[in-house]
Each structure stands twice: as structure tokens, then as C-alpha cells.
C-alpha positions as CSV (number, residue, x, y, z in Angstrom):
1,M,0.0,0.0,-0.1
2,R,2.9,2.3,0.6
3,S,4.3,2.2,-3.0
4,R,0.7,2.7,-4.2
5,A,0.1,5.7,-2.1
6,A,3.4,7.2,-3.4
7,E,2.1,6.7,-7.0
8,L,-1.2,8.2,-6.3
9,D,0.6,11.3,-4.6
10,A,2.9,11.6,-7.6
11,A,-0.1,11.7,-10.0
12,D,-2.1,14.1,-7.8
13,G,-2.9,17.5,-9.5
14,L,-3.5,19.2,-6.2
15,A,-0.4,17.8,-4.3
16,K,1.5,21.0,-4.6
17,L,-1.3,22.9,-2.7
18,R,0.2,21.5,0.4
19,E,3.0,24.2,0.0
20,R,0.2,26.8,0.7
21,F,0.1,25.5,4.3
22,T,2.2,25.5,7.5
23,L,2.2,21.9,8.9
24,P,4.5,20.4,11.5
25,D,7.0,18.0,10.2
26,G,6.3,14.2,10.8
27,V,2.5,14.8,11.6
28,V,-0.4,13.4,9.7
29,Y,-3.3,15.8,10.1
30,L,-6.8,14.3,9.6
31,D,-8.6,16.7,11.9
32,G,-9.4,19.5,9.4
33,N,-12.9,18.8,9.8
34,S,-12.7,20.2,13.3
35,L,-9.8,23.0,12.9
36,G,-8.2,23.5,9.5
37,A,-4.4,23.9,9.1
38,L,-2.7,27.2,8.9
39,P,-2.5,28.7,5.6
40,A,1.1,30.0,5.0
41,G,0.2,33.6,4.4
42,V,-2.0,34.2,7.4
43,A,0.8,35.0,9.9
44,D,2.1,37.7,7.9
45,T,-1.3,39.2,7.1
46,T,-2.3,39.2,10.8
47,A,1.0,40.8,11.8
48,D,0.3,43.6,9.3
49,V,-3.2,44.0,10.5
50,V,-1.9,44.5,14.1
51,A,1.0,46.3,13.6
52,R,0.4,48.7,10.6
53,Q,-3.5,48.7,10.1
54,W,-4.2,49.0,13.7
55,G,-0.9,50.3,15.2
56,E,-0.1,52.9,12.7
57,L,-3.4,53.9,11.0
58,L,-5.6,53.3,14.2
59,I,-9.2,54.2,13.4
60,R,-8.4,55.4,10.0
61,S,-8.4,51.7,9.1
62,W,-12.1,51.3,9.1
63,D,-12.0,53.3,5.8
64,E,-8.4,53.1,4.5
65,S,-7.9,49.5,5.2
66,G,-11.5,48.4,4.3
67,W,-12.4,47.2,7.6
68,W,-15.9,48.4,7.5
69,T,-16.7,46.6,4.2
70,A,-14.9,43.3,5.2
71,P,-18.0,41.3,5.9
72,E,-19.6,41.8,2.5
73,R,-16.2,41.6,0.7
74,I,-15.1,38.5,2.4
75,G,-18.6,37.0,1.8
76,D,-18.2,37.5,-1.9
77,K,-14.8,35.8,-1.8
78,L,-16.2,32.9,-0.1
79,A,-19.4,32.7,-2.0
80,P,-18.1,30.6,-5.1
81,L,-17.0,27.8,-2.6
82,V,-20.7,27.5,-1.8
83,G,-22.1,28.1,-5.2
84,A,-23.4,31.5,-4.5
85,A,-23.5,34.8,-6.6
86,P,-22.0,37.9,-5.1
87,G,-24.2,39.8,-2.8
88,Q,-25.7,37.0,-0.9
89,V,-23.1,36.1,1.6
90,V,-22.2,38.1,4.7
91,V,-19.3,37.1,7.1
92,G,-19.6,37.8,10.9
93,D,-20.6,36.3,14.2
94,S,-20.7,32.6,15.0
95,T,-22.4,29.9,13.4
96,S,-24.7,29.6,16.2
97,V,-25.6,33.3,16.1
98,N,-26.2,33.2,12.3
99,L,-28.3,30.0,12.7
100,F,-30.6,31.9,15.1
101,K,-30.9,34.9,12.7
102,A,-31.5,32.3,9.8
103,L,-34.3,30.3,11.6
104,V,-36.3,33.1,12.9
105,G,-35.8,34.9,9.7
106,A,-37.1,31.8,7.8
107,A,-40.2,31.6,10.1
108,R,-41.0,35.1,9.5
109,L,-40.6,34.4,5.6
110,A,-43.0,31.3,5.6
111,A,-46.5,31.3,4.9
112,P,-48.7,32.3,7.8
113,G,-50.5,29.7,9.8
114,R,-47.9,26.9,9.4
115,T,-46.8,25.5,12.9
116,R,-44.0,23.2,12.2
117,M,-40.1,23.5,12.2
118,L,-38.5,20.0,10.9
119,V,-35.1,19.8,12.3
120,D,-32.4,17.0,11.6
121,A,-32.8,14.6,14.6
122,A,-29.0,13.9,14.6
123,T,-27.9,17.6,14.4
124,F,-25.1,19.0,16.1
125,P,-26.4,19.8,19.8
126,T,-26.2,23.5,19.5
127,D,-28.3,23.6,16.3
128,G,-31.0,21.7,18.2
129,Y,-30.9,24.2,21.2
130,I,-31.2,27.2,18.9
131,A,-34.0,25.5,16.9
132,Q,-35.9,25.0,20.1
133,S,-35.4,28.8,21.1
134,A,-36.3,29.9,17.6
135,A,-39.3,27.8,17.6
136,R,-40.5,29.3,21.0
137,M,-40.0,32.7,19.8
138,T,-42.0,32.3,16.6
139,G,-44.7,29.9,17.9
140,L,-43.5,27.0,16.0
141,T,-43.2,23.4,17.2
142,V,-39.8,21.5,16.5
143,V,-40.3,18.0,14.9
144,P,-37.2,16.0,14.9
145,V,-36.9,14.0,11.5
146,D,-34.3,11.6,10.0
147,P,-33.0,13.6,6.8
148,S,-33.3,10.3,4.8
149,H,-37.1,10.6,5.4
150,A,-37.4,14.4,5.7
151,A,-39.2,14.8,2.4
152,E,-42.0,12.4,3.5
153,A,-42.6,14.6,6.5
154,M,-42.9,17.8,4.7
155,D,-46.4,19.0,4.2
156,A,-48.6,22.1,4.2
157,D,-48.1,22.7,7.9
158,T,-44.3,22.8,7.5
159,A,-42.9,26.4,7.9
160,V,-39.2,25.8,8.2
161,V,-36.7,22.7,7.4
162,L,-33.4,22.8,9.1
163,L,-30.9,20.2,7.9
164,N,-27.2,19.6,7.8
165,H,-25.5,19.0,4.6
166,V,-23.0,16.6,6.2
167,D,-23.8,14.9,9.4
168,Y,-20.8,15.6,12.0
169,R,-20.7,12.3,13.5
170,S,-20.9,9.9,10.6
171,G,-19.9,12.0,7.6
172,R,-23.2,11.1,5.7
173,L,-23.9,13.5,3.1
174,H,-27.7,14.3,2.6
175,D,-29.3,15.1,-0.6
176,L,-29.4,18.9,-0.7
177,P,-30.9,19.3,-4.2
178,A,-33.7,16.7,-3.6
179,L,-34.6,17.8,0.0
180,T,-34.5,21.5,-1.0
181,A,-36.8,20.7,-4.0
182,A,-39.2,18.8,-1.6
183,A,-39.4,21.6,0.8
184,R,-40.0,24.0,-2.0
185,A,-43.0,22.0,-3.2
186,A,-44.3,21.8,0.2
187,G,-43.9,25.7,0.6
188,A,-41.4,25.6,3.2
189,I,-38.2,27.7,3.8
190,T,-35.0,25.7,3.9
191,V,-32.0,26.5,6.1
192,W,-28.9,24.5,5.5
193,D,-25.9,24.1,7.9
194,L,-22.9,23.7,5.7
195,C,-20.2,23.5,8.4
196,H,-19.0,20.0,7.3
197,S,-19.5,20.5,3.5
198,A,-18.2,24.1,2.5
199,G,-14.7,23.7,1.2
200,A,-14.9,19.9,0.9
201,L,-17.4,19.4,-1.9
202,P,-19.8,21.4,-4.2
203,V,-22.8,22.9,-2.5
204,G,-24.7,24.8,-5.2
205,L,-26.7,27.2,-3.1
206,D,-28.1,29.3,-6.0
207,E,-28.2,26.3,-8.3
208,H,-30.6,24.3,-6.2
209,A,-32.6,27.4,-4.9
210,V,-31.7,27.2,-1.3
211,D,-33.5,29.8,0.7
212,L,-31.0,30.3,3.5
213,A,-27.7,28.9,4.9
214,V,-25.1,29.2,7.4
215,G,-21.5,27.7,8.0
216,C,-18.2,28.0,9.9
217,T,-15.0,28.9,8.3
218,Y,-12.4,27.2,10.7
219,K,-12.8,23.6,9.2
220,Y,-12.4,23.0,5.5
221,L,-12.0,26.7,4.8
222,N,-9.1,27.0,7.2
223,G,-10.0,30.4,8.5
224,G,-8.4,29.7,12.1
225,P,-9.9,28.9,15.5
226,G,-12.8,30.9,16.3
227,A,-13.0,32.5,12.7
228,P,-16.1,34.2,11.8
229,A,-19.1,32.2,10.3
230,Y,-21.3,33.3,7.5
231,L,-24.9,33.8,6.5
232,Y,-26.3,33.1,3.1
233,I,-29.7,34.9,2.2
234,A,-30.9,34.1,-1.2
235,A,-31.3,37.3,-3.4
236,R,-35.0,36.7,-3.6
237,H,-35.5,36.8,0.1
238,Q,-33.4,39.6,1.1
239,A,-36.0,42.3,0.9
240,G,-38.3,40.2,3.2
241,F,-35.6,39.0,5.7
242,D,-36.4,40.3,9.1
243,S,-33.6,39.5,11.4
244,P,-34.2,38.8,15.0
245,L,-30.9,40.7,15.8
246,P,-31.2,44.1,14.3
247,G,-27.9,45.5,15.0
248,W,-26.4,48.9,14.1
249,N,-24.2,47.3,11.5
250,G,-27.2,46.1,9.6
251,H,-28.8,49.5,9.6
252,A,-29.6,51.2,6.3
253,D,-27.5,54.2,7.6
254,P,-25.7,53.0,10.6
255,F,-23.9,56.3,11.5
256,A,-27.2,58.2,11.5
257,M,-27.8,56.6,15.0
258,T,-31.5,56.8,14.6
259,P,-33.7,55.2,17.3
260,A,-35.8,53.5,14.8
261,F,-34.3,50.5,12.8
262,E,-34.2,50.5,9.0
263,A,-32.8,47.3,7.5
264,A,-29.9,47.8,4.9
265,Q,-30.3,46.6,1.5
266,G,-29.1,43.0,0.6
267,A,-27.4,40.6,2.7
268,T,-25.8,43.4,4.8
269,R,-29.1,43.3,6.8
270,G,-27.7,40.1,8.3
271,R,-24.9,42.1,10.2
272,V,-25.3,42.9,13.7
273,G,-22.4,44.5,15.7
274,T,-18.9,45.6,15.0
275,P,-17.1,42.9,13.1
276,D,-14.1,41.1,14.8
277,I,-11.4,42.4,12.3
278,L,-8.4,40.4,13.5
279,S,-10.0,37.0,12.8
280,M,-12.0,38.4,9.8
281,L,-8.8,39.5,8.0
282,A,-7.1,36.3,9.0
283,L,-9.9,34.5,7.1
284,E,-9.6,36.7,4.1
285,S,-6.1,35.8,3.8
286,A,-6.8,32.1,4.5
287,L,-9.1,32.0,1.4
288,D,-6.1,32.8,-0.9
289,A,-5.4,29.1,-0.4
290,W,-8.3,28.4,-3.0
291,D,-6.7,30.7,-5.7
292,G,-7.0,28.6,-9.0
293,V,-8.8,25.6,-7.2
294,S,-11.9,24.2,-8.3
295,V,-14.3,22.7,-5.6
296,E,-15.1,19.8,-8.2
297,A,-11.3,18.9,-8.3
298,V,-11.2,18.9,-4.3
299,R,-14.2,16.6,-4.3
300,A,-12.7,14.2,-6.6
301,K,-9.7,14.0,-4.6
302,S,-11.7,13.9,-1.4
303,L,-13.6,10.7,-2.7
304,A,-10.3,9.1,-3.8
305,L,-8.6,9.7,-0.5
306,T,-11.5,8.3,1.5
307,D,-11.7,5.3,-0.6
308,F,-7.9,4.6,-0.6
309,F,-8.0,5.2,3.4
310,L,-10.8,2.5,3.8
311,E,-8.9,0.0,1.6
312,C,-5.7,0.6,3.7
313,V,-7.9,0.1,6.9
314,A,-9.2,-3.0,5.5
315,A,-5.5,-4.2,4.7
316,Y,-4.0,-3.1,8.0
317,V,-6.6,-3.4,10.8
318,P,-7.5,-6.9,12.2
319,Q,-11.0,-7.8,11.0
320,G,-13.9,-6.9,13.3
321,R,-11.9,-4.3,15.5
322,V,-13.5,-1.2,13.5
323,E,-16.7,-0.6,11.6
324,S,-17.1,2.3,9.3
325,V,-20.4,4.2,9.9
326,T,-19.8,6.5,6.9
327,P,-21.6,5.5,3.8
328,D,-19.8,3.6,1.1
329,E,-21.6,5.4,-1.7
330,H,-19.9,8.4,-3.0
331,E,-23.3,10.3,-3.3
332,R,-23.8,9.8,0.4
333,R,-20.4,10.5,1.7
334,G,-18.9,13.7,2.9
335,S,-15.0,14.2,3.4
336,Q,-14.5,12.3,6.6
337,I,-14.4,8.6,7.5
338,S,-15.9,7.6,10.9
339,L,-15.0,4.3,12.4
340,R,-16.7,2.9,15.3
341,T,-14.5,0.8,17.8
342,E,-14.3,-0.2,21.4
343,N,-12.3,2.2,23.7
344,A,-12.3,4.9,20.9
345,R,-11.0,7.7,23.2
346,E,-7.9,5.6,24.1
347,V,-7.3,4.5,20.6
348,M,-7.4,8.1,19.4
349,G,-5.0,9.1,22.0
350,E,-2.6,6.4,21.1
351,L,-2.8,7.5,17.5
352,I,-2.1,11.0,18.3
353,S,1.0,9.9,20.4
354,R,2.2,8.3,17.0
355,G,1.7,11.6,15.0
356,V,-1.6,10.8,13.3
357,I,-4.2,13.5,14.5
358,G,-7.8,12.7,14.1
359,D,-10.6,13.1,16.7
360,F,-13.1,11.3,19.0
361,R,-16.7,11.6,19.4
362,A,-18.6,10.0,22.3
363,P,-19.1,7.1,22.8
364,D,-17.3,5.1,20.3
365,I,-16.5,7.0,17.1
366,L,-13.0,7.7,15.6
367,R,-13.3,10.6,13.1
368,F,-10.8,11.2,10.3
369,G,-11.1,14.3,8.2
370,F,-9.7,14.5,4.6
371,T,-8.8,18.1,3.6
372,P,-7.7,17.6,0.0
373,L,-5.7,20.9,-0.1
374,Y,-3.1,19.6,2.2
375,V,-3.8,15.8,2.8
376,G,-2.2,13.2,0.5
377,F,-2.4,9.6,-0.1
378,T,0.8,8.9,1.8
379,D,-1.0,10.5,4.8
380,A,-4.0,8.3,4.5
381,E,-1.7,5.1,4.3
382,R,0.3,6.1,7.3
383,A,-2.8,6.9,9.3
384,A,-4.5,3.4,8.6
385,R,-1.0,1.5,9.1
386,A,-0.7,3.4,12.5
387,L,-4.4,2.2,13.3
388,G,-3.4,-1.3,12.6
389,H,-0.3,-1.0,15.0
390,V,-2.4,0.2,17.7
391,F,-4.7,-2.8,17.2
392,G,-1.5,-5.1,17.3
């Protein structure tokens, strides 16, 4: 398998992209689905923001360094990675805050009289907590659904549908085009969480007529720890989008300081307070790693990597010690492989001590995230071989 891995790396058209990242020697990093690696230019950019833009220009940087327009500018830079035209993505706040805006905004966009909010039953816990809060605020009732059967649950009483594009535990990819179409046919408003898909595979927000979407930028987009999230508001909904958090940054004339709120035009109305400039401009620099890279090419490599990793696991790990809970079918697989095993926490700790960094999810899941911009086939082979050694 080692020689085959070397051959695959030699033929990999994206292999040189690893040079765009700062990675420690001797480490196989398969946790980019939790925190992406450091793009090489971010340190210098951040130093310039601190020393020159802030240290020398001071408050002038809101205009002279483009700080004020950063949420929209970076949103437009990110937009092609999720299949959105300019003017529909605004960067800022956390995924949780943006999800709250999106869910309440979706409920206010929905046809009156509807009472149900369908929510992915296996969603990341915070999404579920926020959905419950948004439902209480808008008079809706949360109905947990398995995304595989969500279309069957959509009816004339469904106001909002919240789904994850990729399940964070299993890596299962849900059918965004079909589920969005089903929601539209039922007259419901869709909200998609893209945290585990943006930067790993094509999303096609505009192509598939998604209504609203949110996502983080510190996983496959490599924006850094705590990097700002984003909110997508389809152009057709922007005039009617009524944010539950109408902050001064989302005002049509923010410096007028008027007591009454008038929403800005476009996705800008999704802004709330003063943006976190240090992390936002780090993200802007991080997105340079995508220059000249197509999401389709990344997806092709992702599938090849995960296929090869599973082959290596089968070759190196004693039969019966691990079980993949990630779907085999490409159309149902994200960019991670999740393996179920006994003593998963201890197994992952041993892997990390051997220089293979993945992560653990309770109670029994080993997660391995494959970020094609910097992960190669040799990495996949070494990780599987180390896993085999852990099991003896």
C-alpha cells in the first residue's frame, strides 16, 4: 500500500497545494473537519493588521484598510465555494448566532398559519438548542426528522426545514438538491448548515434554490480557531428577511444613529455588531489558499482519498476491530471517515501519540477528516497503518 500511495501522490494534480499551508513535520493531520491547518500567508497578514493597520493607521483603517466593508467583501470571496453569486453571503458572528438569525428569519418568511419546524434529529447539539429557542420565539413546534425521510414529513403545515448537509458524527452526505426541492414543493423555507461540507464538496446554493444557509469557516475553509461564520440569504428573500438581531451594522444608515431600525439592502441586513477584524482578515487571507482551485477537483480527490483510506484500513486493521459508519456510496459520503470501535478515546489518544491526529466523538467514534488541499495519499496510508499497529 505504501508504494501505491506514493504513486497516487505523484499523479495528484492538487499535491502542490500543500505548500500553501504551514504543517509540522512528521504529523499526519486528519482533523481538518474540526480545525483546518494554517495557510502560509495568514501569519504575515495578521501581523500587518496588528502592527500597521491597527498600530499605525488606528481608526483610519475602518476606511483606508477596508475594515468596514470586510463582511461583504469576504462574503463575496467565499461565495463561489458554496455556489453563490455575489451579494448573498455576509461574514461575521458565530455559526450559532447566524443560525438563530436564519431560523427566525425563515419563520418570518414562511406562509402564515404554518406551525412546524422540521429539524435534523442527529444535528449538532447547538443547532438543536437554537432551533428550540427560535421555535418558541416564533410559535412553531420542533419536529425531529431523519434527513433520509425528511421529504416524507414535509407538508402544508411545515414552515421551516433545518438540515445539515453532512452529518458531523458519521460523515453522511444528505441530498441537498432533492430535499430543497421537496421543501419548496411543500411551500417551506429551507435552512442548511454547511459546516461540514463547505470547502470539501460542491454545495450549489444558487443552483438548487436554497433559501438560507449558514456555516463556519474554521474547518475545511481553514480560517483559524474561532474564525467568523457566514450567513447566506438568497437574493429573492433579501427584501423580506427580518433579522431577530437588528444591530447597528445592519442598519441602512448606521452612522445616523436613529432610534428606529431600518434594515440595509441586501445581505448586509444580516450584520449585527462591530465585526471582529483580526479574525475576519485572517480568514480573508486564508481564502487565498483557494486561488485557482476548483471545488469539483477537491471533491474528486476527497473521494479518492477516503476510498484509499478505507482500503488501507481493511488491509492493516484486524478484521472486526473497527466498523465504518460512513456510507460507502460516494453520493452519500462527505469528506470524513468515521470508524466505530471499542475504547475509541484511548485508541485516538494512542494514534495522536504516534503522530496521526484525528478526533473522537462519544461514545465510540474515531473521526478522520480529509482536507484535499493539504492531505495526501501517503498520509492516508500512514494513518491506517498506525491504526493497525494500535490494534496489534
